[in-house]
Every structure is written in C-alpha cells, then in structure tokens.
N, C-alpha and C positions, 0 to 999 in steps of 0.2 A: 145104422149109425145116424145120429141126428145132425142137423146142419150146424147147431151151436158148437158141437165138438170139433167140427172141421175148421172153424174159424177162431178157435181159442188160441190165445198167445202161447208161444213155445215156452218151455221152462227156462228160468234164468240160467245164464252161463256161469259156471264156476271157474274162477281163475286157476291156472296151474299153481301148485305150491312152489314158492320161491326157495330154492336150495342155495344157502349162502356159500357153498363150496363150488358152484358151477361158475366157470370163468366165462365172461362175456364182456363185450365192449359196450360201455354205458355212456350215454350222452349226459354230461353234467353242465348245467347252465348256471351262469353267475360267476363273477370273478372271485368272490369270497369262497364259494363252495368248491371251485376248481383249485384254489390255492390251498385248501385244507386237505386235498387228496395227496396220497404219498407220491413222491417223485422217484423216477428211475432214470438211469443213464443208458442211452443206446450205445452201440459200439464206438461211434465217432465221438460222442460226448465223453465216454469212458476214457478214450485215448487222450482227449484234451485235458480232462481233470487229472489223469495220471501224470501228464507232462507238466502241468502247472504245479501240482503238489510235489512232484519229485525235484523240481528246480528250486524249491523254497528251502534255503539252509536254516532259517530261523523257525520253521514250523508254524508260520503265520496262517497259511492256508490249510484248513481242515477239509479234506475231500468230502466227507459225509455232509458236513455243513453246507458246502458249496452246492452239492447235488440237491440237497433239500431246499435251498433258498434260491438258486440260480437256474436250475434245470427246468426247461419248459415241458418236458415229457412227464405227464401226470396221468395216472390211471389206477384203478383199484388193483389190477394185476398187470405185471409186466408182460407184454406180448412175447410170443415165441419167436425165436430168431429164424430168419429165412435160411434155408439150406444153401451151402456154397454153390455157385454157378447157377442159381435159380433164375437170375435175370439175364443170363447169357442166352439171348434169343436167336443167335445165328446158328447155322448148321455147323456141326463139328468138322474140323479138318480131318482128312483121312489119317494123317499121322497121329493126331490126338486120339482118334477112335481106336487105332491099333494099340497105342500105349494104354488106353483104358481097358481093352480086352486082355492085354498081357498082364496088367495089374490084378485082374479078376482071377486069373488062373493060378 
C-alpha cells in the first residue's frame, strides 16, 4: 500500500433521501415562513374555540378561520397527544393501584 492512498480524502458523504411522509419536528425561521405553515389547535385551544364559537348566535365566529388566523400552534404535522396520566409523576395510591388491577381483570 502506498503512502498516497493512506492520506487520500474520504469519499463525499451522500445525504439520506428525504421522505416527504416522515413526520418530524422542523425548525422554521422567519415570521412570514412560520405564518404560512398550517395551524392546529391543541386540546386547550380546541376547548376555547368550541366555547367561543358555540356561544355565537349570529354565526360571526368561524372556528376554522379563527384557528387558521389566531392560533399560535403551527407545524407541518400536528404532534401526537400525550397519553392520559403521563405527567402524573407521583407514586400511585394503593387504592388506585387496586382499582387499576381490578379493571384489567
């Protein structure tokens, strides 16, 4: 093996192919670019928009229009919802654990 081949540069890296159907969280910079992204309503926002639009007897408030123009949640894909009790970090009560095992049976 010659010394020139030992110090030759490695072959160029090829990027992974971009799959348009793979969901990932993308950082979008710029106010205009972010405003152009589709908006979605989280559970709390959805409850708010449901209550505001339900109390409107004249139909002035359009829920989809409000979500699109007033909601701050914007992403290419809506993130998955967290499972119930996911953020309950305390140890389960013995009574709750018993009820949980009885429900499983």
